[in-house]
C-alpha positions in Angstrom: -31.8 12.5 7.7 -34.3 9.8 8.5 -34.1 8.5 12.0 -32.2 5.2 12.6 -34.2 2.0 12.9 -35.1 0.9 16.4 -32.9 -2.2 16.1 -29.8 -0.1 15.4 -27.4 0.0 18.4 -26.5 3.4 19.9 -22.9 4.6 19.6 -21.0 7.3 21.4 -19.0 8.4 18.4 -21.2 7.6 15.4 -24.6 8.1 14.0 -26.0 5.3 11.9 -29.1 5.5 9.7 -30.5 2.9 7.4 -33.0 3.9 4.8 -34.0 2.5 1.4 -31.1 0.1 1.2 -28.4 2.7 2.2 -26.6 2.8 5.5 -25.2 6.2 6.4 -22.4 6.1 9.0 -21.6 9.6 10.4 -18.5 10.2 12.4 -19.9 12.2 15.3 -17.6 14.0 17.6 -18.2 17.6 16.5 -16.5 19.2 19.5 -13.3 17.4 18.3 -14.0 17.9 14.6 -14.8 14.1 14.5 -11.2 13.2 15.5 -10.7 9.5 16.1 -10.9 8.8 19.8 -13.2 7.7 22.6 -13.6 4.2 21.1 -14.4 5.4 17.5 -12.2 2.8 15.9 -14.0 -0.1 17.6 -17.4 1.5 17.0 -16.7 2.0 13.3 -15.7 -1.7 13.0 -19.0 -2.7 14.7 -21.0 -0.4 12.4 -19.2 -1.7 9.3 -19.7 -5.3 10.3 -23.3 -4.9 11.2 -24.2 -3.1 8.0 -22.3 -5.6 5.9 -24.3 -8.4 7.5 -27.6 -6.6 7.1 -29.6 -7.9 4.1 -31.5 -4.6 4.0 -28.3 -2.7 3.4 -27.0 -2.6 -0.2 -24.5 0.3 0.1 -22.8 2.3 2.8 -22.0 6.0 2.9 -19.3 7.2 5.4 -19.4 10.9 6.3 -18.8 13.3 9.2 -20.8 15.8 11.2 -20.1 19.2 9.6 -18.0 21.2 9.2 -15.4 18.4 9.2 -15.1 14.9 7.9 -12.4 13.8 10.4 -9.5 15.8 11.8 -7.5 12.6 12.3 -6.2 11.3 15.5 -7.4 13.0 18.7 -4.6 15.2 19.8 -6.0 15.7 23.3 -3.0 14.1 25.0 -0.8 16.8 23.7 2.9 15.9 23.4 2.1 12.3 24.5 -0.4 11.8 21.6 2.0 9.5 19.6 4.2 8.2 22.5 1.9 5.8 24.3 0.7 3.2 21.8 -0.9 0.9 24.3 -1.2 -2.9 24.2 -1.9 -4.5 20.8 -1.2 -1.3 18.9 -1.7 -1.5 15.2 -1.4 1.3 12.6 -4.1 -0.4 10.4 -6.6 2.4 11.3 -9.5 0.0 11.9 -9.4 -3.8 12.2 -12.0 -4.1 9.4 -11.1 -1.7 6.5 -13.9 -0.5 4.2 -12.4 -2.5 1.3 -12.9 -5.8 3.3 -16.7 -5.4 3.3 -18.8 -7.1 0.6 -20.8 -3.9 0.0 -19.6 -0.7 -1.6 -18.6 2.1 0.7 -18.7 5.7 -0.5 -16.8 8.3 1.4 -18.7 11.6 1.4 -15.7 13.7 2.5 -17.7 16.8 3.3 -15.1 18.7 5.2 -11.5 18.7 6.5 -9.8 15.3 6.5 -6.3 15.1 7.9 -4.0 12.2 8.8 -6.1 9.2 9.8 -9.2 11.1 8.7 -8.0 11.0 5.1 -6.5 7.6 5.2 -9.8 6.1 6.4 -11.5 7.7 3.5 -8.9 6.2 1.1 -10.0 2.7 2.3 -13.4 3.4 0.8 -14.4 2.3 -2.8 -15.6 5.7 -4.0 -14.7 9.2 -2.7 -16.3 12.6 -3.2 -14.5 15.6 -1.8 -15.6 19.1 -0.7 -13.8 21.7 -2.8 -12.7 24.2 -0.2 -11.8 21.8 2.7 -8.3 20.9 3.7 -6.8 17.4 3.2 -3.4 15.8 3.8 -1.5 12.8 5.2 0.3 15.0 7.7 1.9 12.4 10.0 5.5 13.1 9.1 5.0 16.6 10.5 3.9 15.0 13.8 6.9 12.7 14.1 5.2 9.5 12.9 4.1 8.1 9.4 0.9 7.7 7.5 -1.2 4.8 8.6 -4.3 2.7 7.7 -2.4 1.0 4.8 -1.8 4.3 3.1 1.6 3.2 1.8 -0.1 0.4 0.0 -3.2 2.1 -1.4 -1.9 5.6 -2.2 0.7 4.6 -4.8 -1.9 2.5 -6.5 -4.4 5.3 -6.6 -2.1 8.2 -7.6 1.2 6.7 -8.7 4.5 6.6 -6.9 5.6 10.2 -7.5 2.3 11.8 -6.3 2.2 9.4 -3.4 5.7 10.4 -2.4 4.9 14.1 -2.5 1.8 13.5 -0.3 3.5 11.2 2.2 7.0 12.7 2.4 6.0 16.3 2.7 2.9 16.0 4.8 1.6 19.1 2.9 -2.1 19.9 2.8 -4.2 20.6 -0.3 -7.8 21.4 -1.2 -10.5 19.2 -2.7 -9.8 20.3 -6.3 -6.2 19.2 -5.9 -7.3 15.9 -4.3 -9.4 14.9 -7.3 -6.8 16.2 -9.7 -4.3 13.8 -8.0 -6.8 10.9 -8.3 -7.7 10.6 -4.7 -11.4 10.8 -5.5 -13.8 11.0 -8.5 -15.8 14.1 -7.8 -15.2 17.5 -6.2 -18.3 19.4 -5.1 -19.4 22.2 -2.8 -19.4 21.0 0.8 -23.2 21.0 1.0 -23.5 18.8 -2.1 -21.1 16.1 -1.1 -23.4 14.0 1.0 -26.4 14.3 -1.3 -24.3 13.2 -4.2 -22.9 10.2 -2.3 -26.4 9.2 -1.2 -27.7 9.4 -4.8 -25.0 7.0 -6.0 -25.6 4.7 -3.1 -29.3 4.6 -3.8 -28.7 3.9 -7.5 -26.5 0.9 -6.5 -29.2 -0.2 -4.0 -32.0 -0.1 -6.6 -30.4 -1.1 -9.8 -27.4 -3.4 -9.3 -27.2 -7.1 -8.5 -25.8 -7.6 -5.0 -23.7 -10.6 -5.9 -22.3 -8.9 -9.0 -21.3 -5.7 -7.0 -19.7 -7.8 -4.2 -17.7 -9.9 -6.7 -16.6 -6.8 -8.7 -15.6 -4.9 -5.6 -13.5 -7.9 -4.3 -11.8 -8.3 -7.6 -11.0 -4.6 -7.9 -9.2 -4.5 -4.6 -7.5 -7.9 -5.1 -6.3 -6.8 -8.6 -3.7 -4.7 -6.9 -1.8 -7.9 -6.1 -2.7 -9.9 -9.3 -1.2 -9.9 -12.7 -3.2 -9.6 -15.9 -3.7 -13.3 -16.5 -4.8 -13.9 -12.9 -7.4 -11.2 -13.3 -8.7 -12.8 -16.5 -9.0 -16.2 -14.7 -10.9 -14.6 -11.8 -13.3 -12.8 -14.2 -14.1 -16.1 -15.9 -14.7 -17.8 -12.6 -16.9 -15.1 -11.4 -18.9 -15.0 -14.6 -19.5 -18.7 -14.4 -20.8 -18.5 -10.8 -23.0 -15.5 -11.6 -24.4 -17.0 -14.8 -25.6 -20.0 -12.7 -27.5 -17.8 -10.4 -31.1 -16.7 -10.9 -30.2 -13.0 -10.8 -28.6 -13.2 -14.3 -32.0 -14.3 -15.7 -34.0 -11.9 -13.6 -31.8 -9.0 -14.7 -32.7 -9.6 -18.3 -36.4 -10.2 -17.6 -36.5 -6.9 -15.7 -34.7 -5.1 -18.5 -37.0 -6.5 -21.2 -40.1 -5.8 -19.2 -39.0 -2.3 -18.2 -39.4 -2.8 -14.5 -37.1 -2.8 -11.5 -35.3 -6.1 -10.9 -36.2 -8.3 -7.9 -32.8 -9.6 -6.8 -32.6 -12.9 -4.8 -28.8 -13.0 -4.4 
């Protein structure tokens, strides 16, 4: 991986690298299988927000230091893990979910992802899974419930029956089953997950119009709460705004001249 830029802040729980328009955020607590703790929630929000505001970043990849993606909540407190919520407790996972960003976020789920580890990945726009890793929203087996908006997003991804099986049993499954259920779009060998995610992110960074991607992403997530006619109205509004921007003309110039586009949006 290319070294982080000198202006990137240092984090205790993350590694952040920006290269060729792609920011790679790596959950980095390998001694705890990248479990969420030691300020990781706040640092992830900081990294998300910083990357979203960086004009040099066109796409974000979220992954974990091998061999895990994220083991979920840090269980270091033992039996008190889920009994001391602390002030301002929220089950939202992180204060700024990946879907709230204007840029696409690809989850390279390159190893085990359990509980909060999986629900954080489900907040991303695109998800690739390692075939032989273990996944599950296991919280009902720990005396609590799934978090990070999973009761909202999961039925919309996989349907009510599959969501109920995942959430009410807390059972685990492998990457093949995850993609079969609709949790992700690709299942790959663990070593191939991050390269595949980076390839898609680079393609977005090089070949898509930033304003178009941001508008399409926002409408995709908002469509969960819109009816068909409302989506049609929004699509028309977005088209009219984008048609008035210079990138619509530049896209066609670049296509006709067989060269990369030079986006201004």
